[in-house]
N, C-alpha and C positions, 0 to 999 in steps of 0.2 A: 504494500500500500504506500502510495506517495504522500509524503507530508508536505502540504502547501505552506508557504511562508505566511506570517501574520499579515493582516490586511494593510497595515501601514508600511509594508516593505516596498522599497523602490522597484522591486520586480514587477509589481502591478502597474506602476506608472509607465514603464517601458512597454509592457504587454498591452495595456489599454490604449496607448498612443498608436502602436502599430496596428492593432485591430481596429481602432477608431478611424484611421485614415483609409483602411480598406472598406469599412462600412461607408465612409464619406464618398468613396468612389462609386459605390452602388447607389447612394443617395442622389448623386448627379444624374444617374439613369432615371431614377424616380422623378426628379425635378423636371427633366425634359419630357418624359413620356406620359406620365399620368395626366397632367393638365391637357395634353393633346389627344387623349383617348387611345394611346398606344399601350400595348402590353409590355410589362417589364420583363417578361420571359421569352418573348418572340419578337425579334431574334434574341438569342441567349447572350450574345456578345454585344459590347458597345459598338456603335458605328458613328462615323462622321456625319453630322447633320447636313453637310454640303454635298459630298460625293456619295454618301450612303454606304461606303465600304466598311465592312466589319474590321474592328481593331484586334489584331492578334494579342495573345496573352503577354508576349514579350514587349509589346509597346503599350501596355495598359498597367504600368506600375504607378501606384499613387504617388503624387507629388513629383517624382523624378521624371516621368514621361513628359509632363507639361513643361518642366524646366529645360530638359535636354532638347526638346523639339521647339523650344522658344515660343510656345503657345500656338503652334501650327500643326495642321494635319500632315502626316508623313506622306500621304498619297497625293493630295491635291493642293497642299500648302495653304489651305484655307485657314483663316484665323480661328482659333478655339478660345472662347471667352475665358477670362481669368477667373470667372466664377467657379470653374471646375477645380482649379488649384486651391482657391480659398475655402471652398466647402470641405475638401479633404483635410486641409490643415486645421480649420476651425473645429471640425468634428473630433480630430485627435486631441486637440488642446482642451476641448470641452470635456472629454472623457477623463483626462487627467485632473481637471479642475473639480469635477464631481467626486473623484476618488479622494482628492485632498480635502474637500470641504465636508464630506459626510463620513463619520467614523463607522457608521452602520452599513455593511455591504448592501443590504436590501434597499436602503434608502438611496444609496449612491447609484445603484442600478436603476432604480425608479426614475431618478432625475437624469440619468444618462439617456434613457429611452425618450423621455419627454423633451429633453434638451435637443436631441438629434432631430426629433420631429419638428421642434420650433425652428431649427435652422432651415429645414426643408420648406416650411410654411413661409418664412421670411423671403427665401430666394424666389419662390413661385410668385408671391404677392408683389414683390418688387419688379419682377420681370414681366408678369402678365396681368397684374392688378386683379387677382382672384385667389381664393382659397378653396380648393376642391373639398367637398364635404367629407370625402373618405378620410382625409387627414384628421379632421375634427372628430370623426367617429372613433378612429383609432386612439386619439388622444383622450377622449372621454372614457373609453373602456379601460385604458391604462390608469387614468386618474381614479376611477371608481375601484378598480382592483387594488390600487395602492392604499386607498382609504380603508378597505376591508382588511388588508394584510397588516397595515400599520395604523390602527385607530389612534394610537398615542400621538400621532402628528397633530390631531385635532383635540387633544386632551380628552379623548373618548376611551372607554374601557373595552367594550366588545366590538367584534367585527361588524355587527349589525348597526351599532350606533355610529361607527365610522362611515359605513356605507350610506346611511341615511343623511348624515351631515354633509357628505360629499354630493349626494343627489340634490339636496336642498340648494347648495351653492350652484350646481349646474342649472337648476330650474330658474333661480333668481337671475343668474348671469344671462341666460338666453332671453328671458322675458323682458328684462330691463333694456337691453340693447335693441330688441325687436320693437319695443315701443318708440325708441329713438328713431328707428328706421321709418316707422309709420308716420311719426311727426314730421320728419324731414321730407318724406314724400308729399305730405299735405302742404308744407310750406314752400318747398323748393323743387317740386316734382316736375317742372317743365323748364326748358330752355328754348327761347324763341330767337329765330334769325329773321331779321327784316332788312330789306335792301331797297334803296331808292330806285334802282334799275334792275332788270332781270339779270340773274347770274346762272352760270352753268352748275349742274349737280349731276352726280352719277353714283352708282353702286360699284365699288371696285373689288374685284375678286383677288384673293391672296395669290401672290406669285411664288412664295416659298412656304415651308412648314412653320417658319418663324412668324409669319404674318397671319392675319385673319381678315375676313370680309369687312369692308368699311363703307361708310357713307361719306361722300366728299361733296361739299357745297362751297363754292367760291374759294377753292383751294384749301379749305379747312377739312382735315381728315379726322373722322370720328369713328373709332373702332366699334364693331358690332356689340362686343361685350360691354361697352360703355353706354350703350343705348337700351339693350334689352336684358332686363333682369328677371322679368316675369312674362308669362304667356300673354298677359293683358297689355303689356307695354306696346306702344305704337308710335311710329314716326309719321307725322302728317306733313305732306308737302302741299302748301297752299300757294295761291297766286300763280298757278301753272300757266305758262305761255307756250310750252312745248313739252311733249312727253313721247319718248321713244322706247318701245318694248321690242327687244331683239332687233334693233335697228330700224324698226318700222314705226313711222309717225302715227300716234294714236291720240285722237281728240279726246280730252277728258277734262272735267271740271275739278276733280279731286283725286288724290292718291294717298292711300294709307298703307304704310309698310309695317308688317309685323316681323317677328323673328324668322318665321318659316314661309310666309306668303305675303302677297300684296292684294289690296282691294282697289280696283279702278272703276269708279262709278258703279259700285255694287257687284262687280265681276271679280272673282277670285282667281289668282294665278300663283302656283307654287314657285318659290324662289329657286329651288334646285332645278326647275325646268327652264328657267330663263337663261339666255346667253348674255344678255346685256340689259341694263335699265338706266336711262339717263334722260335729261331734259333741261328746261330752263324754268325758273320761277323767281318770285320776288320775296318769298317767305317760307319758313318751315318751322315746325315745332317738334322737339325731341324730348323724350322722358329722361330724367336724370335722378340719381340717388344721392342721399347724404352719405350712405355707406352701403356696402353689400351684405348679403346674408352670411357670407363667409366670416365676416367680423363678428356677427351675432353668434355663430357656432363657436368661434374661437373664444369669446368671452365666457361662454358656457363651460368650455374645457378648463379655463382658468378658475372659474368658480368651483368646479369639481375638484381641482388640484389644491387650491388654497382655502376654500370655504367662502361662504357668503360675505363675512366681514371684510374680506380682502378687496371686494369688487370696487368699492368707492375709491380706495387709494389707487388701485390698478388703473381705473378709467381716468382719474384726475392726472396721474403722472403720465399716462399715455397721451392725453391731450396736450400736456406741457411739452412732452418729447416731440410730438408732431409739429407744434408751433415752432419749436427751436429748429427742427429740420427744414421747415418751410422758410424760415428767416435766413438760415445759412445758405439754402439753395436758391434764395430770391424767387420763390415760387409765388405766383399770383393767386388771388382768391378763386379764379375760374379754373385753375389747374387741379386735377384730382391727384391725391397722394394715397399710396397704400397705407392703410391704417393697421394692418396686421402686425408689422414689426413694432409699431408703437405700443400696441396692446401687450405684446410679448415683453417689451422693455418695461412696461408697467408691472408685469408679473415678476420679472427679475428684481425690480425695485422692492416689491413686497417681500420676496424671498430674502433679500438682504436686510431690509430695514423695516418692513411692514409690521412685524410683530411688536417691535419696540414702539413704533408710532401709534399703533392701535391701543397698546397698553397705556401709553401716555394720554391718549385721548379719553379713554374710559376713566382713567384716574382723575383727570382735571375737569371733565365736563359732564360726566354721568355719575 
């Protein structure tokens, strides 16, 4: 029988870093494929997003391959985003940090899993402005399991008490931000474009896997995912002076575009059947959101992880973090920012300082 060294042995730091960067390499596959509806198992090997050629094992070494190839594909010399290198490195460093910060192996593994998932969510949200629900479901399952296995994290005694405490945090987190989404939809649910003279508009098909279908009006490009969050969301083109469907001029007084189809004077056409859609108009109205449902799901996961008392601090710090990022990046009020990384930053703040802050608040004001 092999005797393992104690948990505080440097052996674990080295082992966790090496294993972490390998997991980070796989997480890069997840980050690219899952939001695009691709399988993480087929093809089994990583491939270049540009030339689509599979990468052999000898050229798929975490950290080293990206550095040795200077961030380029060995086959087509296409640039490979630095995100691949940073995700691998940050995953390895995160695993070491969790090992160093939590003396209990079970708690360290718990935060290793959630921390790795948080890195994936941040990368996807920054790149594509969305948080696939599958990530939040996995996070919620891990958080609830952790609450049942470690009820003492919430000052609870039995596994059932810990699970119920976590479930309550999940429900409060989801409901609170969902109400914010509804309020934002009621107050800021539309964006109007009005022009003194007619302008060109068209629906642009994606040219690569990195792009998505877009609506372009007066050279302003609006991605499909920024317009359609629900099946009921619609883009209304008004002031039509010209409408072309598949290159054929079509007289029409109104055009309504949904996610999967269009309505032209009451007649329905499926978007996937259209070759082109363009025209001229003087105005258009598109739906918009204060935030997406992915943020709602993410706050529910944070509520399940840290409990309902954490949510106020998490959201307040997340808003502060988002404001700082917007100011540093000189982002205007009309520009959408991914809110998922800010929520995760709020969760990290609670993990580091939240308990003390909450105790201080209870002691002075309640």
